[in-house]
C-alpha positions as CSV (number, residue, x, y, z in Angstrom):
1,M,-8.1,165.2,-102.7
2,A,-5.7,162.3,-103.1
3,A,-4.0,161.7,-106.4
4,G,-5.0,158.1,-106.6
5,T,-8.6,157.1,-105.6
6,G,-11.1,154.3,-105.9
7,L,-12.9,156.1,-108.7
8,G,-9.6,156.7,-110.5
9,Q,-8.8,153.0,-110.3
10,L,-12.3,152.1,-111.6
11,G,-11.8,154.6,-114.5
12,L,-8.4,153.2,-115.4
13,W,-9.8,149.6,-115.3
14,L,-12.7,150.5,-117.5
15,H,-10.4,152.4,-119.9
16,L,-7.9,149.5,-120.2
17,R,-10.6,146.9,-120.5
18,G,-12.1,148.5,-123.6
19,R,-8.8,148.8,-125.4
20,R,-7.6,146.3,-128.0
21,G,-4.5,146.6,-130.2
22,D,-6.0,144.8,-133.2
23,G,-4.2,145.9,-136.4
24,L,-1.4,147.7,-134.5
25,D,2.2,146.6,-134.8
26,L,4.9,146.9,-132.2
27,P,7.6,149.3,-133.1
28,A,11.1,148.1,-133.8
29,I,13.4,147.8,-130.8
30,P,16.6,149.7,-131.4
31,A,19.6,147.4,-131.6
32,G,22.7,147.7,-129.6
33,P,24.2,146.8,-126.2
34,G,23.3,150.0,-124.4
35,P,20.4,150.6,-122.0
36,A,16.9,151.2,-123.4
37,L,14.5,154.0,-122.6
38,V,10.9,154.1,-123.7
39,L,10.0,157.7,-124.6
40,H,6.4,158.8,-125.2
41,V,5.9,162.2,-126.7
42,S,2.7,164.2,-126.8
43,D,2.0,166.8,-129.5
44,D,2.5,169.7,-127.1
45,A,6.0,168.5,-126.2
46,A,7.4,167.6,-129.7
47,Q,9.5,170.8,-129.8
48,A,11.1,170.1,-126.4
49,C,12.0,166.5,-127.3
50,P,15.2,167.1,-129.4
51,Q,16.9,169.2,-126.8
52,I,16.3,166.6,-124.1
53,L,17.5,163.8,-126.3
54,R,20.7,165.7,-127.1
55,R,21.5,166.0,-123.5
56,L,20.7,162.4,-122.7
57,S,22.9,161.3,-125.6
58,A,25.8,163.3,-124.2
59,S,25.6,161.5,-120.8
60,H,24.6,158.1,-122.2
61,P,26.0,157.8,-125.8
62,S,24.9,154.1,-126.1
63,L,21.3,154.8,-125.0
64,R,18.7,153.1,-127.1
65,V,15.6,155.2,-127.3
66,L,12.3,153.6,-128.3
67,R,10.1,156.6,-129.2
68,L,6.3,156.5,-129.2
69,N,4.2,159.4,-130.4
70,A,0.7,160.1,-129.1
71,S,-1.7,159.1,-132.0
72,D,-4.5,156.7,-132.8
73,A,-1.9,154.2,-133.8
74,D,0.0,154.5,-130.5
75,P,0.7,151.1,-128.9
76,A,0.9,152.9,-125.5
77,R,-2.9,153.1,-125.6
78,D,-3.3,149.3,-125.6
79,P,-2.5,147.2,-122.5
80,A,-1.5,144.0,-124.3
81,L,0.8,145.8,-126.7
82,S,2.3,147.9,-123.9
83,A,3.1,144.8,-121.9
84,Q,4.7,143.1,-124.9
85,L,6.7,146.2,-125.7
86,L,8.2,146.5,-122.3
87,A,8.9,142.7,-122.2
88,R,10.8,142.9,-125.4
89,A,12.6,146.2,-125.0
90,R,13.4,145.6,-121.3
91,P,13.9,149.4,-120.7
92,R,15.4,150.8,-117.6
93,A,13.0,153.7,-117.4
94,V,10.0,155.4,-119.1
95,L,10.0,159.1,-120.0
96,L,6.7,160.8,-120.8
97,L,6.9,164.2,-122.4
98,G,3.7,166.3,-122.6
99,S,0.2,166.5,-121.2
100,S,-1.0,163.2,-122.6
101,L,-0.9,160.4,-120.0
102,P,-0.9,157.0,-121.9
103,P,-2.8,154.8,-119.5
104,A,-1.7,151.4,-120.8
105,L,2.0,152.3,-120.9
106,I,1.9,153.8,-117.4
107,A,0.0,150.8,-116.0
108,A,2.4,148.3,-117.6
109,A,5.5,150.2,-116.5
110,A,4.2,150.5,-112.9
111,A,3.4,146.7,-112.9
112,R,7.1,146.1,-113.8
113,H,8.3,148.6,-111.2
114,L,10.0,150.7,-113.8
115,P,10.8,154.3,-112.9
116,I,8.5,156.7,-114.7
117,I,9.4,160.3,-115.3
118,L,6.8,162.9,-116.6
119,A,8.0,166.3,-117.9
120,E,6.6,169.2,-119.9
121,A,3.0,168.2,-118.7
122,R,0.7,171.2,-118.3
123,L,-2.1,170.3,-115.9
124,S,-5.5,172.0,-116.1
125,A,-8.4,172.8,-113.7
126,E,-10.1,169.7,-115.2
127,D,-7.5,167.5,-113.6
128,H,-9.0,168.6,-110.3
129,G,-12.6,167.7,-111.2
130,W,-14.8,164.9,-110.1
131,G,-15.4,163.1,-113.4
132,L,-14.2,159.7,-114.3
133,R,-11.6,161.0,-116.7
134,A,-10.1,163.4,-114.2
135,S,-10.1,160.7,-111.5
136,M,-8.3,158.3,-113.9
137,R,-5.6,161.0,-114.7
138,R,-5.0,161.5,-111.0
139,Q,-4.7,157.7,-110.6
140,L,-2.1,157.7,-113.4
141,L,-0.2,160.6,-111.8
142,S,-0.1,158.7,-108.6
143,Q,2.0,155.9,-110.3
144,I,4.6,158.3,-111.7
145,D,7.9,158.6,-109.8
146,A,8.9,162.1,-110.8
147,V,6.5,164.9,-112.1
148,M,8.5,167.8,-113.6
149,L,6.1,170.7,-114.3
150,P,6.6,173.6,-116.7
151,D,4.7,176.4,-115.0
152,A,3.4,177.6,-111.7
153,A,-0.3,176.9,-112.6
154,S,0.4,173.3,-113.2
155,H,2.4,173.2,-109.9
156,R,-0.5,174.6,-108.0
157,I,-2.9,172.0,-109.5
158,A,-0.5,169.2,-108.7
159,R,-0.5,170.2,-105.1
160,R,-4.3,170.5,-105.0
161,I,-4.7,166.9,-106.3
162,G,-2.4,165.5,-103.7
163,I,0.9,164.9,-105.5
164,E,3.6,164.8,-102.8
165,D,6.3,167.5,-102.9
166,S,8.9,164.7,-102.9
167,R,7.7,163.6,-106.3
168,M,7.3,166.9,-108.1
169,V,9.4,169.9,-109.1
170,M,8.6,173.0,-111.1
171,T,11.3,173.3,-113.8
172,G,9.9,175.9,-116.2
173,P,9.3,175.0,-119.9
174,V,11.9,173.7,-122.3
175,S,11.9,176.6,-124.7
176,E,13.5,176.8,-128.1
177,I,17.0,178.1,-128.0
178,R,17.7,180.6,-130.8
179,E,21.0,182.3,-131.5
180,P,20.8,186.0,-131.0
181,L,20.6,187.9,-134.3
182,S,23.8,189.6,-135.2
183,C,24.6,193.2,-136.1
184,S,27.5,195.5,-136.7
185,E,28.8,196.7,-133.4
186,T,30.3,199.8,-135.0
187,E,26.8,200.6,-136.5
188,R,25.1,199.9,-133.2
189,A,27.4,202.2,-131.2
190,S,27.1,205.0,-133.8
191,M,23.3,204.9,-133.8
192,A,23.1,204.7,-130.0
193,Q,25.2,207.8,-129.9
194,Q,22.8,209.6,-132.3
195,M,19.9,208.5,-130.1
196,N,21.5,210.3,-127.2
197,G,19.5,208.6,-124.5
198,R,16.1,208.9,-126.2
199,H,13.4,206.4,-125.4
200,A,12.9,204.2,-128.5
201,W,10.6,201.4,-129.4
202,F,10.6,199.2,-132.5
203,A,7.6,198.0,-134.5
204,A,8.9,194.9,-136.2
205,C,7.6,193.8,-139.7
206,V,4.4,195.8,-139.6
207,P,1.8,194.9,-142.2
208,P,-0.2,197.8,-143.8
209,A,-3.3,196.8,-141.8
210,E,-1.4,197.8,-138.6
211,E,0.4,200.9,-139.6
212,A,-2.2,203.3,-138.4
213,A,-2.4,201.6,-135.0
214,V,1.4,201.8,-134.7
215,L,1.5,205.5,-135.5
216,A,-1.3,206.2,-133.1
217,A,0.6,204.4,-130.4
218,H,3.6,206.5,-131.0
219,Q,1.5,209.7,-130.7
220,A,0.5,208.4,-127.2
221,A,4.2,207.7,-126.4
222,L,5.2,211.2,-127.4
223,R,2.6,212.6,-124.9
224,R,4.5,210.8,-122.2
225,S,8.0,211.4,-123.5
226,H,8.3,214.1,-126.1
227,R,11.7,212.8,-127.3
228,A,10.4,209.3,-127.9
229,L,11.6,207.7,-131.2
230,L,9.7,205.0,-133.2
231,I,11.8,202.7,-135.3
232,I,9.4,201.0,-137.8
233,A,10.2,198.2,-140.2
234,P,7.4,197.6,-142.7
235,R,6.7,194.0,-143.6
236,D,7.3,194.9,-147.2
237,A,10.2,197.2,-148.2
238,A,8.1,198.4,-151.2
239,R,5.9,200.3,-148.6
240,I,8.8,202.6,-147.5
241,D,8.0,205.6,-149.7
242,G,4.2,205.4,-149.2
243,L,4.6,204.8,-145.5
244,A,6.9,207.9,-145.2
245,R,4.2,210.0,-146.8
246,D,1.6,208.6,-144.4
247,I,3.8,209.3,-141.4
248,E,4.3,212.9,-142.5
249,A,0.6,213.3,-143.1
250,D,0.1,212.2,-139.5
251,G,2.1,215.2,-138.4
252,L,5.3,213.3,-137.6
253,T,8.8,213.9,-138.8
254,V,10.5,210.9,-140.4
255,A,14.0,209.9,-141.4
256,R,14.6,207.0,-143.9
257,R,17.3,204.4,-143.3
258,S,17.4,203.8,-147.1
259,E,18.4,207.4,-147.7
260,D,21.0,207.3,-144.8
261,E,19.3,210.3,-143.3
262,D,20.4,211.5,-139.8
263,F,17.9,211.5,-137.0
264,G,18.3,214.2,-134.4
265,D,15.8,215.0,-131.7
266,E,13.5,216.6,-134.2
267,V,13.0,213.3,-136.0
268,Q,10.2,211.3,-134.4
269,V,10.1,208.2,-136.6
270,L,13.0,206.2,-138.2
271,L,11.8,204.2,-141.2
272,T,14.0,201.2,-141.8
273,D,14.6,199.0,-144.9
274,G,11.9,196.4,-144.0
275,P,12.9,193.1,-142.3
276,T,16.6,193.7,-142.5
277,E,19.1,194.5,-139.7
278,M,16.6,193.1,-137.1
279,G,19.4,192.4,-134.6
280,L,20.4,196.0,-134.7
281,W,17.0,197.4,-134.0
282,Y,16.3,194.8,-131.2
283,R,19.5,196.0,-129.5
284,L,18.7,199.7,-129.9
285,A,15.0,199.6,-128.8
286,P,14.1,198.7,-125.2
287,V,10.6,197.8,-126.4
288,T,9.5,195.8,-129.5
289,F,6.0,195.4,-130.9
290,I,5.7,192.2,-133.0
291,G,3.9,193.1,-136.2
292,G,1.2,190.8,-137.5
293,T,-0.2,190.0,-134.0
294,L,-2.9,192.6,-134.1
295,S,-4.3,191.7,-137.5
296,G,-3.4,188.0,-137.6
297,D,-0.9,188.3,-140.5
298,D,1.2,185.1,-139.9
299,N,3.6,186.0,-142.7
300,A,4.6,189.2,-140.9
301,M,5.3,187.8,-137.5
302,R,8.8,187.4,-136.2
303,H,9.7,184.8,-133.6
304,P,9.1,186.3,-130.2
305,F,12.4,185.0,-128.8
306,E,14.3,187.2,-131.2
307,P,13.8,190.4,-129.2
308,A,13.6,188.5,-126.0
309,A,17.2,187.2,-126.4
310,L,18.5,190.7,-127.0
311,G,16.9,192.4,-124.0
312,S,13.9,194.1,-125.7
313,A,10.6,194.1,-123.8
314,I,7.8,192.7,-126.0
315,V,4.3,193.9,-126.8
316,R,2.0,191.7,-128.9
317,G,-1.6,191.6,-130.2
318,P,-4.2,188.9,-129.6
319,R,-3.2,186.7,-132.6
320,P,-0.4,184.2,-131.8
321,G,0.1,182.9,-135.3
322,P,2.6,180.1,-135.6
323,F,4.2,180.9,-132.1
324,R,1.4,179.9,-129.8
325,T,3.7,177.8,-127.6
326,E,6.3,180.5,-127.3
327,W,3.7,183.1,-126.4
328,H,2.2,180.8,-123.8
329,Q,5.7,180.4,-122.2
330,L,6.2,184.2,-122.2
331,A,2.8,184.9,-120.7
332,G,3.3,182.4,-118.0
333,A,6.5,184.2,-116.9
334,N,5.0,187.7,-117.1
335,A,7.4,188.3,-120.0
336,A,5.2,190.1,-122.6
337,R,2.4,192.7,-122.7
338,Q,-0.6,191.5,-124.6
339,V,-3.1,194.0,-126.1
340,R,-6.4,193.3,-127.8
341,N,-6.7,196.3,-130.2
342,A,-5.2,199.5,-131.3
343,E,-6.4,201.5,-128.3
344,E,-4.7,199.0,-125.9
345,L,-1.5,199.1,-128.0
346,A,-1.4,202.9,-127.6
347,Q,-1.8,202.5,-123.8
348,A,0.8,199.8,-123.5
349,I,3.4,201.8,-125.5
350,A,2.7,204.9,-123.4
351,D,3.1,202.8,-120.2
352,L,6.3,201.3,-121.4
353,T,8.1,204.6,-121.4
354,Q,8.9,203.8,-117.7
355,P,12.3,202.2,-117.4
356,E,11.3,200.0,-114.4
357,T,8.4,198.4,-116.3
358,I,10.5,197.8,-119.4
359,A,13.3,196.2,-117.4
360,T,11.0,193.7,-115.7
361,L,9.4,192.6,-118.9
362,A,12.7,192.4,-120.7
363,S,14.4,190.4,-117.9
364,N,11.6,187.9,-117.7
365,A,11.6,187.5,-121.5
366,W,15.3,186.9,-121.6
367,T,15.0,184.3,-118.9
368,V,12.4,182.4,-120.9
369,S,14.2,182.7,-124.2
370,T,17.5,181.4,-122.8
371,G,16.4,179.1,-120.0
372,G,15.3,176.2,-122.1
373,A,18.7,174.6,-122.2
374,D,18.9,174.5,-118.4
375,V,15.4,172.9,-118.2
376,A,16.3,170.3,-120.8
377,L,19.4,169.5,-118.8
378,R,17.5,169.1,-115.6
379,I,15.1,166.7,-117.2
380,A,17.9,164.7,-118.8
381,D,19.7,164.5,-115.5
382,R,16.7,163.1,-113.8
383,V,16.3,160.5,-116.5
384,A,20.0,159.6,-116.4
385,A,19.8,159.2,-112.6
386,A,16.9,156.7,-113.0
387,L,18.8,154.8,-115.7
388,D,21.9,154.6,-113.5
389,A,20.0,153.6,-110.5
390,A,18.3,150.8,-112.5
391,A,21.6,149.6,-113.7
392,R,22.9,149.3,-110.1
393,V,19.9,147.2,-109.1
394,T,20.3,144.8,-112.0
395,A,24.1,144.6,-111.8
């Protein structure tokens, strides 16, 4: 199926014909002598935008960026306004970030033979369909010079709809870069020595609704590895004493960090001081369960890139909370184990007593959590090349 077809041309013509920019104003054109770039940002790419702009600014300090956001008041939706915008701004290139393809802007830029770069666009199976909208999106994609795709699924769909290999590349996603949480190296080395090679897993910021599931999962881990150690941080430090009693009632031996108690092989659970020293526990535990993701407690959830950046394999429940984009990125890279309920949590924790399985998940997660800078740089480099090529043509 070709990317651009007669049906797609008809769909685009009908779409543009029905658009009028009444009541919309053109955005201000940034002043200055430097080259101009028109940047259109969809909601699903807003997080990636600052990283890309920082790298563009480093290579082109005088760059004037005219940013448009996908919305009902978006001039990129109207053909007359898009044409006026390009005529006034006289940009050297157009960068589209995200899955929204603004028809009027793309058509106007193509008519002026401006280079168009699309990045962070996640294609779906609907883009391969036979409807008018899908055909129009394929027509728009056929007019884009460079299609930079964030995942393998989008890359497969792009090939199926006929985008040439010369115009597309799979970059991976621009993920948020987070500095690894710190800890005392002296403390880490001392505790690692106490653990004496035991398999450990960390339940991070666990709300009361998930405590029973976490303890049941540890019982399953003990059946696979009798020296397994659970490090558990309750969401609320006030739960420490009550949780210690519940752990002992469950037939497990517990040591409390707040009491500075030692934990030898006979101790099966180390109860920490709530959400403190997270960097220490991520470093000590090869596996981390993100609390709040089973019950949907958004206030409990930690950012998934915290353990990922420190080499801990991640287990999560079905509720993404405020980190839907990050979980999507990890899932696409086979970098996290998702479970639906307490029973599946127990199975996953038992399975993750195997070093090879842990290493694969942790390595993939580390790549996702640290790879965003490289992806942003690749996108910025492609835009910079288009700007420089346009400058040579007009010189």
